Short mmCIF file of the C-alpha atoms (twelve columns), coordinates in Angstrom:
data_MODEL
# 
_entry.id   MODEL 
# 
loop_
_atom_site.group_PDB 
_atom_site.id 
_atom_site.type_symbol 
_atom_site.label_atom_id 
_atom_site.label_alt_id 
_atom_site.label_comp_id 
_atom_site.label_asym_id 
_atom_site.label_seq_id 
_atom_site.Cartn_x 
_atom_site.Cartn_y 
_atom_site.Cartn_z 
_atom_site.pdbx_PDB_model_num 
ATOM 1   C CA . MET A 1   0.000   0.000   0.000   1 
ATOM 2   C CA . ASP A 2   1.511   3.377   -1.005  1 
ATOM 3   C CA . ASN A 3   1.492   6.332   1.342   1 
ATOM 4   C CA . ARG A 4   -1.490  8.050   -0.314  1 
ATOM 5   C CA . ALA A 5   -3.580  4.894   -0.094  1 
ATOM 6   C CA . ALA A 6   -2.546  4.482   3.525   1 
ATOM 7   C CA . ASP A 7   -3.475  8.098   4.251   1 
ATOM 8   C CA . LEU A 8   -6.894  7.627   2.629   1 
ATOM 9   C CA . LYS A 9   -7.636  4.544   4.707   1 
ATOM 10  C CA . ALA A 10  -6.466  6.310   7.873   1 
ATOM 11  C CA . VAL A 11  -8.982  9.088   7.202   1 
ATOM 12  C CA . THR A 12  -11.951 7.002   6.098   1 
ATOM 13  C CA . HIS A 13  -11.537 4.468   8.910   1 
ATOM 14  C CA . ILE A 14  -10.742 6.913   11.717  1 
ATOM 15  C CA . ASP A 15  -11.589 5.528   15.155  1 
ATOM 16  C CA . ASN A 16  -13.501 8.611   16.288  1 
ATOM 17  C CA . VAL A 17  -16.026 6.942   18.634  1 
ATOM 18  C CA . ARG A 18  -15.443 3.596   20.313  1 
ATOM 19  C CA . LEU A 19  -16.384 1.648   23.363  1 
ATOM 20  C CA . GLY A 20  -13.567 1.464   25.911  1 
ATOM 21  C CA . GLY A 21  -11.793 -1.841  26.244  1 
ATOM 22  C CA . ASP A 22  -13.381 -2.506  29.623  1 
ATOM 23  C CA . GLY A 23  -16.896 -1.759  28.337  1 
ATOM 24  C CA . LYS A 24  -17.257 0.886   31.066  1 
ATOM 25  C CA . SER A 25  -16.218 3.976   29.137  1 
ATOM 26  C CA . VAL A 26  -16.411 5.568   25.688  1 
ATOM 27  C CA . VAL A 27  -13.422 7.073   23.884  1 
ATOM 28  C CA . ILE A 28  -13.943 9.887   21.371  1 
ATOM 29  C CA . ILE A 29  -11.707 12.172  19.385  1 
ATOM 30  C CA . ASP A 30  -12.302 15.745  20.569  1 
ATOM 31  C CA . GLN A 31  -13.474 17.451  17.385  1 
ATOM 32  C CA . THR A 32  -13.225 20.884  18.976  1 
ATOM 33  C CA . LYS A 33  -9.411  20.542  18.977  1 
ATOM 34  C CA . LEU A 34  -9.094  19.667  15.279  1 
ATOM 35  C CA . PRO A 35  -7.303  20.358  12.998  1 
ATOM 36  C CA . ASN A 36  -4.439  21.490  15.229  1 
ATOM 37  C CA . ALA A 37  -4.450  18.571  17.673  1 
ATOM 38  C CA . ALA A 38  -5.852  15.029  17.668  1 
ATOM 39  C CA . GLU A 39  -6.826  14.549  21.307  1 
ATOM 40  C CA . TYR A 40  -8.938  11.708  22.661  1 
ATOM 41  C CA . LEU A 41  -11.330 11.937  25.606  1 
ATOM 42  C CA . THR A 42  -12.564 9.147   27.862  1 
ATOM 43  C CA . LEU A 43  -16.209 9.522   28.891  1 
ATOM 44  C CA . ARG A 44  -17.677 7.737   31.921  1 
ATOM 45  C CA . THR A 45  -20.345 9.861   33.620  1 
ATOM 46  C CA . ALA A 46  -23.691 11.199  32.460  1 
ATOM 47  C CA . GLU A 47  -22.236 14.710  32.566  1 
ATOM 48  C CA . ASP A 48  -19.292 13.564  30.420  1 
ATOM 49  C CA . PHE A 49  -21.624 12.297  27.699  1 
ATOM 50  C CA . TYR A 50  -23.975 15.287  27.863  1 
ATOM 51  C CA . ASN A 51  -21.148 17.796  27.645  1 
ATOM 52  C CA . ALA A 52  -19.361 15.929  24.843  1 
ATOM 53  C CA . ILE A 53  -22.521 16.077  22.711  1 
ATOM 54  C CA . PHE A 54  -23.654 19.580  23.680  1 
ATOM 55  C CA . GLU A 55  -20.189 21.097  23.298  1 
ATOM 56  C CA . LEU A 56  -19.699 19.405  19.901  1 
ATOM 57  C CA . LYS A 57  -16.723 17.360  21.048  1 
ATOM 58  C CA . VAL A 58  -18.558 14.592  19.250  1 
ATOM 59  C CA . ARG A 59  -20.762 15.795  16.390  1 
ATOM 60  C CA . GLY A 60  -22.365 14.614  13.175  1 
ATOM 61  C CA . ALA A 61  -25.764 12.943  13.414  1 
ATOM 62  C CA . PRO A 62  -24.589 9.301   13.098  1 
ATOM 63  C CA . ALA A 63  -21.624 9.813   15.451  1 
ATOM 64  C CA . ILE A 64  -23.888 11.453  18.039  1 
ATOM 65  C CA . GLY A 65  -26.215 8.445   17.865  1 
ATOM 66  C CA . ILE A 66  -23.340 6.005   18.277  1 
ATOM 67  C CA . CYS A 67  -21.895 7.945   21.205  1 
ATOM 68  C CA . ALA A 68  -25.308 8.108   22.876  1 
ATOM 69  C CA . ALA A 69  -25.870 4.365   22.409  1 
ATOM 70  C CA . TYR A 70  -22.510 3.510   23.918  1 
ATOM 71  C CA . GLY A 71  -23.044 6.153   26.599  1 
ATOM 72  C CA . ILE A 72  -26.403 4.848   27.793  1 
ATOM 73  C CA . ALA A 73  -24.992 1.311   27.837  1 
ATOM 74  C CA . VAL A 74  -22.082 2.476   30.013  1 
ATOM 75  C CA . LEU A 75  -24.402 4.404   32.333  1 
ATOM 76  C CA . ALA A 76  -26.752 1.418   32.602  1 
ATOM 77  C CA . SER A 77  -23.822 -0.726  33.690  1 
ATOM 78  C CA . GLN A 78  -23.456 1.615   36.683  1 
ATOM 79  C CA . ILE A 79  -27.046 1.066   37.910  1 
ATOM 80  C CA . ASP A 80  -26.688 -1.114  40.985  1 
ATOM 81  C CA . THR A 81  -29.987 -2.944  41.410  1 
ATOM 82  C CA . GLU A 82  -31.609 -6.281  40.646  1 
ATOM 83  C CA . ASP A 83  -35.078 -4.724  40.610  1 
ATOM 84  C CA . TYR A 84  -36.213 -4.257  37.003  1 
ATOM 85  C CA . SER A 85  -38.614 -1.377  37.743  1 
ATOM 86  C CA . ILE A 86  -35.906 0.577   39.559  1 
ATOM 87  C CA . PHE A 87  -33.448 -0.209  36.758  1 
ATOM 88  C CA . LEU A 88  -35.901 1.032   34.113  1 
ATOM 89  C CA . GLU A 89  -36.655 4.207   36.067  1 
ATOM 90  C CA . LYS A 90  -32.954 5.100   36.373  1 
ATOM 91  C CA . PHE A 91  -32.299 4.122   32.755  1 
ATOM 92  C CA . ARG A 92  -35.026 6.495   31.579  1 
ATOM 93  C CA . LYS A 93  -33.621 9.359   33.647  1 
ATOM 94  C CA . TYR A 94  -30.272 8.897   31.927  1 
ATOM 95  C CA . LYS A 95  -32.013 8.672   28.575  1 
ATOM 96  C CA . GLU A 96  -33.988 11.898  29.070  1 
ATOM 97  C CA . TYR A 97  -30.888 13.725  30.242  1 
ATOM 98  C CA . LEU A 98  -28.775 12.694  27.252  1 
ATOM 99  C CA . ASN A 99  -31.627 13.323  24.832  1 
ATOM 100 C CA . SER A 100 -31.858 16.940  25.997  1 
ATOM 101 C CA . SER A 101 -28.284 17.703  24.925  1 
ATOM 102 C CA . ARG A 102 -29.121 18.446  21.258  1 
ATOM 103 C CA . PRO A 103 -32.781 18.549  20.174  1 
ATOM 104 C CA . THR A 104 -32.510 18.828  16.377  1 
ATOM 105 C CA . ALA A 105 -30.415 15.772  15.428  1 
ATOM 106 C CA . VAL A 106 -32.872 12.895  15.270  1 
ATOM 107 C CA . ASN A 107 -30.174 10.207  15.509  1 
ATOM 108 C CA . LEU A 108 -29.730 11.074  19.164  1 
ATOM 109 C CA . SER A 109 -33.317 10.223  20.114  1 
ATOM 110 C CA . TRP A 110 -33.408 7.377   17.591  1 
ATOM 111 C CA . ALA A 111 -30.428 5.617   19.190  1 
ATOM 112 C CA . LEU A 112 -31.635 6.197   22.734  1 
ATOM 113 C CA . ASN A 113 -35.130 4.916   21.880  1 
ATOM 114 C CA . ARG A 114 -33.608 1.831   20.282  1 
ATOM 115 C CA . MET A 115 -31.575 1.167   23.423  1 
ATOM 116 C CA . GLU A 116 -34.702 1.617   25.560  1 
ATOM 117 C CA . GLN A 117 -36.529 -0.949  23.448  1 
ATOM 118 C CA . THR A 118 -33.776 -3.432  24.315  1 
ATOM 119 C CA . VAL A 119 -34.539 -2.883  28.004  1 
ATOM 120 C CA . LEU A 120 -38.299 -3.212  27.473  1 
ATOM 121 C CA . ARG A 121 -38.033 -6.388  25.379  1 
ATOM 122 C CA . HIS A 122 -36.045 -8.202  28.071  1 
ATOM 123 C CA . GLN A 123 -37.854 -7.301  31.269  1 
ATOM 124 C CA . ASP A 124 -37.946 -10.964 32.280  1 
ATOM 125 C CA . GLU A 125 -34.140 -11.139 32.190  1 
ATOM 126 C CA . SER A 126 -31.840 -10.231 35.053  1 
ATOM 127 C CA . THR A 127 -30.454 -6.696  35.103  1 
ATOM 128 C CA . ALA A 128 -26.993 -8.162  34.547  1 
ATOM 129 C CA . GLN A 129 -28.225 -9.822  31.350  1 
ATOM 130 C CA . ILE A 130 -29.911 -6.590  30.245  1 
ATOM 131 C CA . LYS A 131 -26.643 -4.717  30.698  1 
ATOM 132 C CA . ASP A 132 -24.865 -7.231  28.454  1 
ATOM 133 C CA . LEU A 133 -27.627 -6.931  25.857  1 
ATOM 134 C CA . LEU A 134 -27.318 -3.132  25.887  1 
ATOM 135 C CA . LEU A 135 -23.597 -3.365  25.157  1 
ATOM 136 C CA . LYS A 136 -24.342 -5.780  22.324  1 
ATOM 137 C CA . GLU A 137 -27.010 -3.466  20.893  1 
ATOM 138 C CA . SER A 138 -24.715 -0.436  21.033  1 
ATOM 139 C CA . ARG A 139 -22.054 -2.336  19.101  1 
ATOM 140 C CA . SER A 140 -24.680 -3.308  16.523  1 
ATOM 141 C CA . ILE A 141 -25.624 0.345   16.031  1 
ATOM 142 C CA . GLN A 142 -22.032 1.204   15.141  1 
ATOM 143 C CA . GLU A 143 -21.574 -1.848  12.913  1 
ATOM 144 C CA . GLU A 144 -24.754 -0.959  11.034  1 
ATOM 145 C CA . ASP A 145 -23.511 2.604   10.651  1 
ATOM 146 C CA . MET A 146 -20.363 1.327   8.940   1 
ATOM 147 C CA . GLN A 147 -22.456 -0.658  6.461   1 
ATOM 148 C CA . MET A 148 -24.804 2.300   6.005   1 
ATOM 149 C CA . CYS A 149 -21.972 4.685   5.137   1 
ATOM 150 C CA . ARG A 150 -20.638 2.348   2.482   1 
ATOM 151 C CA . ALA A 151 -24.078 1.918   0.897   1 
ATOM 152 C CA . ILE A 152 -24.781 5.668   0.862   1 
ATOM 153 C CA . SER A 153 -21.352 6.250   -0.643  1 
ATOM 154 C CA . GLU A 154 -22.079 3.807   -3.471  1 
ATOM 155 C CA . TYR A 155 -25.473 5.331   -4.282  1 
ATOM 156 C CA . GLY A 156 -24.032 8.840   -4.113  1 
ATOM 157 C CA . LEU A 157 -21.078 7.978   -6.328  1 
ATOM 158 C CA . SER A 158 -23.483 6.739   -9.013  1 
ATOM 159 C CA . LEU A 159 -24.639 10.357  -9.456  1 
ATOM 160 C CA . LEU A 160 -21.153 11.830  -9.952  1 
ATOM 161 C CA . LYS A 161 -18.680 11.885  -12.836 1 
ATOM 162 C CA . ASP A 162 -14.916 11.708  -12.794 1 
ATOM 163 C CA . GLY A 163 -13.526 15.233  -12.581 1 
ATOM 164 C CA . ASP A 164 -16.660 16.839  -11.123 1 
ATOM 165 C CA . GLY A 165 -16.429 19.948  -9.010  1 
ATOM 166 C CA . ILE A 166 -18.288 19.497  -5.723  1 
ATOM 167 C CA . LEU A 167 -19.439 22.012  -3.136  1 
ATOM 168 C CA . THR A 168 -20.199 20.888  0.410   1 
ATOM 169 C CA . HIS A 169 -21.305 22.655  3.580   1 
ATOM 170 C CA . CYS A 170 -20.498 21.720  7.185   1 
ATOM 171 C CA . ASN A 171 -19.026 18.257  7.804   1 
ATOM 172 C CA . ALA A 172 -20.523 14.881  6.966   1 
ATOM 173 C CA . GLY A 173 -17.382 12.816  6.570   1 
ATOM 174 C CA . PRO A 174 -15.748 10.021  8.579   1 
ATOM 175 C CA . LEU A 175 -15.470 12.194  11.700  1 
ATOM 176 C CA . ALA A 176 -19.264 12.535  11.729  1 
ATOM 177 C CA . THR A 177 -19.920 8.823   11.263  1 
ATOM 178 C CA . SER A 178 -18.091 5.509   11.621  1 
ATOM 179 C CA . ARG A 179 -16.432 5.117   8.252   1 
ATOM 180 C CA . TYR A 180 -16.560 6.928   4.905   1 
ATOM 181 C CA . GLY A 181 -19.175 9.446   5.933   1 
ATOM 182 C CA . THR A 182 -22.428 10.400  4.242   1 
ATOM 183 C CA . ALA A 183 -22.015 13.572  2.146   1 
ATOM 184 C CA . LEU A 184 -18.266 13.047  1.783   1 
ATOM 185 C CA . GLY A 185 -18.510 9.267   1.435   1 
ATOM 186 C CA . PRO A 186 -18.920 9.213   -2.370  1 
ATOM 187 C CA . LEU A 187 -15.775 11.324  -2.729  1 
ATOM 188 C CA . PHE A 188 -13.640 9.023   -0.601  1 
ATOM 189 C CA . LEU A 189 -15.068 5.930   -2.289  1 
ATOM 190 C CA . GLY A 190 -14.477 7.465   -5.709  1 
ATOM 191 C CA . LYS A 191 -10.909 8.281   -4.712  1 
ATOM 192 C CA . GLU A 192 -10.366 4.618   -3.810  1 
ATOM 193 C CA . GLN A 193 -11.575 3.704   -7.306  1 
ATOM 194 C CA . GLY A 194 -9.231  6.142   -9.052  1 
ATOM 195 C CA . MET A 195 -11.675 8.994   -9.646  1 
ATOM 196 C CA . THR A 196 -10.746 12.641  -9.125  1 
ATOM 197 C CA . PHE A 197 -12.858 15.483  -7.769  1 
ATOM 198 C CA . HIS A 198 -12.234 19.075  -6.817  1 
ATOM 199 C CA . VAL A 199 -14.122 20.068  -3.696  1 
ATOM 200 C CA . PHE A 200 -15.048 23.557  -2.514  1 
ATOM 201 C CA . ALA A 201 -15.612 23.389  1.235   1 
ATOM 202 C CA . ASP A 202 -17.652 26.172  2.821   1 
ATOM 203 C CA . GLU A 203 -16.026 27.299  6.086   1 
ATOM 204 C CA . THR A 204 -19.448 26.936  7.828   1 
ATOM 205 C CA . ARG A 205 -19.776 29.833  10.237  1 
ATOM 206 C CA . PRO A 206 -19.915 30.284  13.164  1 
ATOM 207 C CA . LEU A 207 -18.277 27.039  14.344  1 
ATOM 208 C CA . LEU A 208 -16.187 26.463  11.201  1 
ATOM 209 C CA . GLN A 209 -16.843 22.743  10.793  1 
ATOM 210 C CA . GLY A 210 -16.080 23.028  7.086   1 
ATOM 211 C CA . ALA A 211 -12.759 24.746  7.718   1 
ATOM 212 C CA . ARG A 212 -11.666 22.703  10.727  1 
ATOM 213 C CA . LEU A 213 -13.011 19.274  9.781   1 
ATOM 214 C CA . THR A 214 -14.094 18.900  6.143   1 
ATOM 215 C CA . SER A 215 -11.035 20.493  4.560   1 
ATOM 216 C CA . TYR A 216 -8.867  18.554  7.034   1 
ATOM 217 C CA . GLU A 217 -10.413 15.193  6.128   1 
ATOM 218 C CA . LEU A 218 -10.320 15.797  2.391   1 
ATOM 219 C CA . TYR A 219 -6.733  17.058  2.378   1 
ATOM 220 C CA . LYS A 220 -5.526  14.181  4.553   1 
ATOM 221 C CA . GLY A 221 -7.356  11.765  2.239   1 
ATOM 222 C CA . GLY A 222 -5.609  13.103  -0.846  1 
ATOM 223 C CA . ILE A 223 -8.668  14.800  -2.364  1 
ATOM 224 C CA . ASP A 224 -8.207  18.180  -4.065  1 
ATOM 225 C CA . VAL A 225 -9.949  20.725  -1.822  1 
ATOM 226 C CA . THR A 226 -10.265 24.511  -1.693  1 
ATOM 227 C CA . LEU A 227 -11.608 26.236  1.413   1 
ATOM 228 C CA . ILE A 228 -13.967 29.159  0.808   1 
ATOM 229 C CA . CYS A 229 -15.968 31.525  2.986   1 
ATOM 230 C CA . ASP A 230 -19.673 30.733  3.130   1 
ATOM 231 C CA . ASN A 231 -20.514 33.850  1.102   1 
ATOM 232 C CA . MET A 232 -18.263 32.709  -1.766  1 
ATOM 233 C CA . ALA A 233 -20.470 29.755  -2.786  1 
ATOM 234 C CA . GLY A 234 -22.317 31.856  -5.349  1 
ATOM 235 C CA . ILE A 235 -19.237 32.960  -7.261  1 
ATOM 236 C CA . VAL A 236 -17.749 29.479  -7.587  1 
ATOM 237 C CA . MET A 237 -21.099 28.257  -8.905  1 
ATOM 238 C CA . LYS A 238 -21.326 31.191  -11.330 1 
ATOM 239 C CA . ASN A 239 -17.808 30.394  -12.579 1 
ATOM 240 C CA . GLY A 240 -18.958 26.902  -13.569 1 
ATOM 241 C CA . TRP A 241 -16.668 25.186  -11.083 1 
ATOM 242 C CA . VAL A 242 -19.411 23.216  -9.315  1 
ATOM 243 C CA . GLN A 243 -21.304 20.307  -10.891 1 
ATOM 244 C CA . ALA A 244 -23.021 19.028  -7.727  1 
ATOM 245 C CA . CYS A 245 -23.642 20.018  -4.112  1 
ATOM 246 C CA . LEU A 246 -23.419 17.299  -1.453  1 
ATOM 247 C CA . VAL A 247 -24.645 17.945  2.091   1 
ATOM 248 C CA . GLY A 248 -25.542 15.828  5.092   1 
ATOM 249 C CA . CYS A 249 -28.616 16.098  7.286   1 
ATOM 250 C CA . ASP A 250 -29.663 16.045  10.918  1 
ATOM 251 C CA . ARG A 251 -33.382 15.463  10.396  1 
ATOM 252 C CA . ILE A 252 -35.542 14.836  7.323   1 
ATOM 253 C CA . ALA A 253 -39.279 15.463  7.595   1 
ATOM 254 C CA . ALA A 254 -41.818 13.182  5.951   1 
ATOM 255 C CA . ASN A 255 -42.322 15.678  3.097   1 
ATOM 256 C CA . GLY A 256 -38.570 15.875  2.352   1 
ATOM 257 C CA . ASP A 257 -37.833 19.165  4.119   1 
ATOM 258 C CA . THR A 258 -34.382 18.772  5.631   1 
ATOM 259 C CA . ALA A 259 -32.659 20.314  8.643   1 
ATOM 260 C CA . ASN A 260 -28.907 20.663  8.369   1 
ATOM 261 C CA . LYS A 261 -26.196 23.017  9.604   1 
ATOM 262 C CA . ILE A 262 -27.087 26.694  9.386   1 
ATOM 263 C CA . GLY A 263 -26.363 28.038  5.895   1 
ATOM 264 C CA . THR A 264 -27.336 24.872  4.042   1 
ATOM 265 C CA . SER A 265 -30.559 26.403  2.742   1 
ATOM 266 C CA . VAL A 266 -28.557 29.306  1.265   1 
ATOM 267 C CA . VAL A 267 -26.470 26.811  -0.721  1 
ATOM 268 C CA . ALA A 268 -29.665 25.130  -1.912  1 
ATOM 269 C CA . VAL A 269 -31.126 28.429  -3.147  1 
ATOM 270 C CA . LEU A 270 -27.928 29.231  -5.041  1 
ATOM 271 C CA . ALA A 271 -27.763 25.747  -6.535  1 
ATOM 272 C CA . ASP A 272 -31.358 26.064  -7.715  1 
ATOM 273 C CA . TYR A 273 -30.590 29.414  -9.377  1 
ATOM 274 C CA . TYR A 274 -27.502 28.070  -11.159 1 
ATOM 275 C CA . LYS A 275 -29.233 24.758  -12.096 1 
ATOM 276 C CA . ILE A 276 -26.790 22.622  -10.097 1 
ATOM 277 C CA . PRO A 277 -27.995 19.336  -8.523  1 
ATOM 278 C CA . PHE A 278 -28.379 19.625  -4.746  1 
ATOM 279 C CA . TYR A 279 -28.112 16.246  -3.018  1 
ATOM 280 C CA . VAL A 280 -28.846 15.427  0.629   1 
ATOM 281 C CA . LEU A 281 -27.117 12.294  1.907   1 
ATOM 282 C CA . GLY A 282 -28.087 10.608  5.153   1 
ATOM 283 C CA . PRO A 283 -29.173 7.350   6.758   1 
ATOM 284 C CA . THR A 284 -32.807 6.363   7.168   1 
ATOM 285 C CA . SER A 285 -32.340 6.932   10.904  1 
ATOM 286 C CA . THR A 286 -32.358 10.686  10.159  1 
ATOM 287 C CA . ILE A 287 -35.743 10.454  8.408   1 
ATOM 288 C CA . ASP A 288 -38.533 11.271  10.851  1 
ATOM 289 C CA . MET A 289 -41.797 10.108  9.331   1 
ATOM 290 C CA . ASN A 290 -43.586 11.392  12.441  1 
ATOM 291 C CA . CYS A 291 -42.471 14.915  11.557  1 
ATOM 292 C CA . PRO A 292 -44.787 16.158  8.772   1 
ATOM 293 C CA . THR A 293 -42.770 19.159  7.514   1 
ATOM 294 C CA . GLY A 294 -39.748 21.274  8.260   1 
ATOM 295 C CA . GLU A 295 -41.971 23.649  10.213  1 
ATOM 296 C CA . ASP A 296 -42.272 20.912  12.845  1 
ATOM 297 C CA . ILE A 297 -38.506 20.577  13.379  1 
ATOM 298 C CA . ARG A 298 -37.273 22.196  16.582  1 
ATOM 299 C CA . ILE A 299 -34.207 24.302  15.793  1 
ATOM 300 C CA . GLU A 300 -31.483 24.471  18.427  1 
ATOM 301 C CA . LEU A 301 -30.400 27.988  19.463  1 
ATOM 302 C CA . ARG A 302 -26.833 28.343  20.705  1 
ATOM 303 C CA . SER A 303 -24.759 30.880  22.610  1 
ATOM 304 C CA . PRO A 304 -24.305 34.378  21.131  1 
ATOM 305 C CA . GLU A 305 -20.606 34.100  21.952  1 
ATOM 306 C CA . GLU A 306 -20.157 31.617  19.108  1 
ATOM 307 C CA . ILE A 307 -20.787 34.568  16.780  1 
ATOM 308 C CA . ARG A 308 -19.390 37.414  18.838  1 
ATOM 309 C CA . SER A 309 -16.130 36.091  20.265  1 
ATOM 310 C CA . LYS A 310 -15.386 32.420  19.593  1 
ATOM 311 C CA . PHE A 311 -12.147 31.920  17.621  1 
ATOM 312 C CA . TYR A 312 -11.285 35.619  18.001  1 
ATOM 313 C CA . ALA A 313 -8.556  37.117  20.180  1 
ATOM 314 C CA . GLU A 314 -10.987 39.932  20.965  1 
ATOM 315 C CA . PRO A 315 -14.781 40.171  20.487  1 
ATOM 316 C CA . MET A 316 -15.850 41.205  16.994  1 
ATOM 317 C CA . ALA A 317 -19.028 42.930  18.181  1 
ATOM 318 C CA . LEU A 318 -20.085 44.966  21.177  1 
ATOM 319 C CA . GLU A 319 -21.446 42.926  24.063  1 
ATOM 320 C CA . GLU A 320 -24.656 44.993  23.962  1 
ATOM 321 C CA . ILE A 321 -25.513 43.863  20.428  1 
ATOM 322 C CA . PRO A 322 -27.905 40.905  20.406  1 
ATOM 323 C CA . CYS A 323 -27.021 37.819  18.342  1 
ATOM 324 C CA . TYR A 324 -29.353 35.278  16.749  1 
ATOM 325 C CA . ASN A 325 -27.544 31.947  16.525  1 
ATOM 326 C CA . PRO A 326 -29.635 29.022  15.240  1 
ATOM 327 C CA . ALA A 327 -27.517 25.914  14.792  1 
ATOM 328 C CA . PHE A 328 -29.572 24.641  11.840  1 
ATOM 329 C CA . ASP A 329 -31.859 25.784  9.073   1 
ATOM 330 C CA . VAL A 330 -34.401 23.890  7.002   1 
ATOM 331 C CA . THR A 331 -34.045 23.402  3.259   1 
ATOM 332 C CA . PRO A 332 -37.456 23.040  1.580   1 
ATOM 333 C CA . ALA A 333 -37.987 19.782  -0.285  1 
ATOM 334 C CA . GLY A 334 -38.564 21.694  -3.522  1 
ATOM 335 C CA . LEU A 335 -34.895 22.729  -3.586  1 
ATOM 336 C CA . ILE A 336 -33.573 19.176  -3.096  1 
ATOM 337 C CA . THR A 337 -32.720 17.191  -6.231  1 
ATOM 338 C CA . ALA A 338 -32.554 13.855  -4.402  1 
ATOM 339 C CA . ILE A 339 -32.186 12.349  -0.939  1 
ATOM 340 C CA . ILE A 340 -29.620 9.554   -0.901  1 
ATOM 341 C CA . THR A 341 -29.999 6.838   1.746   1 
ATOM 342 C CA . GLU A 342 -28.504 3.429   2.367   1 
ATOM 343 C CA . TYR A 343 -31.605 1.876   0.771   1 
ATOM 344 C CA . GLY A 344 -31.622 3.907   -2.395  1 
ATOM 345 C CA . ILE A 345 -32.198 7.335   -3.885  1 
ATOM 346 C CA . ALA A 346 -35.449 9.197   -3.191  1 
ATOM 347 C CA . ARG A 347 -36.770 11.926  -5.471  1 
ATOM 348 C CA . ALA A 348 -39.846 14.155  -5.404  1 
ATOM 349 C CA . PRO A 349 -42.593 13.647  -4.461  1 
ATOM 350 C CA . TYR A 350 -40.836 12.727  -1.211  1 
ATOM 351 C CA . GLU A 351 -44.035 11.846  0.611   1 
ATOM 352 C CA . GLU A 352 -44.121 8.757   -1.619  1 
ATOM 353 C CA . SER A 353 -40.433 8.056   -2.298  1 
ATOM 354 C CA . LEU A 354 -39.440 8.143   1.375   1 
ATOM 355 C CA . LYS A 355 -42.186 5.638   2.160   1 
ATOM 356 C CA . GLU A 356 -40.770 3.433   -0.599  1 
ATOM 357 C CA . ILE A 357 -37.317 3.705   1.006   1 
ATOM 358 C CA . PHE A 358 -38.749 2.353   4.252   1 
ATOM 359 C CA . ARG A 359 -40.525 -0.457  2.389   1 
ATOM 360 C CA . LYS A 360 -37.140 -1.457  0.982   1 
ATOM 361 C CA . LYS A 361 -35.650 -1.253  4.450   1 
ATOM 362 C CA . LYS A 362 -38.218 -3.716  5.779   1 
ATOM 363 C CA . THR A 363 -37.685 -6.260  3.031   1 
ATOM 364 C CA . GLY A 364 -34.150 -5.871  1.746   1 
ATOM 365 C CA . ALA A 365 -30.554 -6.019  2.845   1 
ATOM 366 C CA . LEU A 366 -27.973 -3.345  2.277   1 
ATOM 367 C CA . PRO A 367 -25.797 -3.598  -0.834  1 
ATOM 368 C CA . ASP A 368 -22.732 -5.815  -0.366  1 
# 
């Protein structure tokens, strides 16, 4: 294996979230320290897991779900009782606490609900057996995520051509998942197969996930990447340098409206104006069929200091000036060319195509 191939594998298979060797802790890479330092954190307490998710030390919808699944399994192992009702009560307190850390990303609640179902299905077992089953279920969630990323990458790659210019916003690569990523997955998979792309990565204000994480992953993986400010997306599209936009998602409503990192909807509007395909890539776990439209998605509001002073030596605005800092916006389904999942590609009308995706999920296996 040559150095570039080794570098690509190191990026796409990064061990960013894993269960500790003793099964009583979770180890994550601290994404807030990238790209300048690769530091790992060991999480053991409920506060550790809450803070890691809320403070974006672990981020990306699939990675949040994996961390939460491992986290609730670790916390359940600390419940010292043989009484099932007491165990369930304490488990649910942990679940509610972790679920409150980030309200928009549906993978968080999805993973925690799945872990709760494991507890409910085995109420006749001993609490010791339930704890073992929770660890097994959390491992399954990560293993399925690896398979999901590969499948999404294959479907996404089928829509691209060798040499395409790609624009992406925020980060939906290996750091946000377990393997290749969702929005960046087709690019890494294509690179493995000898294809070339040139990627324009939006910096993604105010937390700079595109600058700190996306450009880092792509560069380390040997993919040609140029970092741009968010307000430069229009000019690179106008210049004809972009043939497709690839973005991830944190929640997809039943009608196809999609919540993703703030600024995504601006990219979608520009892509629509310049007649450039705008693709949303994400697992079926991010599709919330109980959420009718984007209007029903709760948008997380974050600290004004992320705009005013974070990353600056001195504040860039007076303290008296109010800041509006939503973490996400919603892209209307009408601006989305296709939604790419591990079970296929959905196109408008999404009310029907997303239902078809779930029918495939019930009856079919993922691509090999």
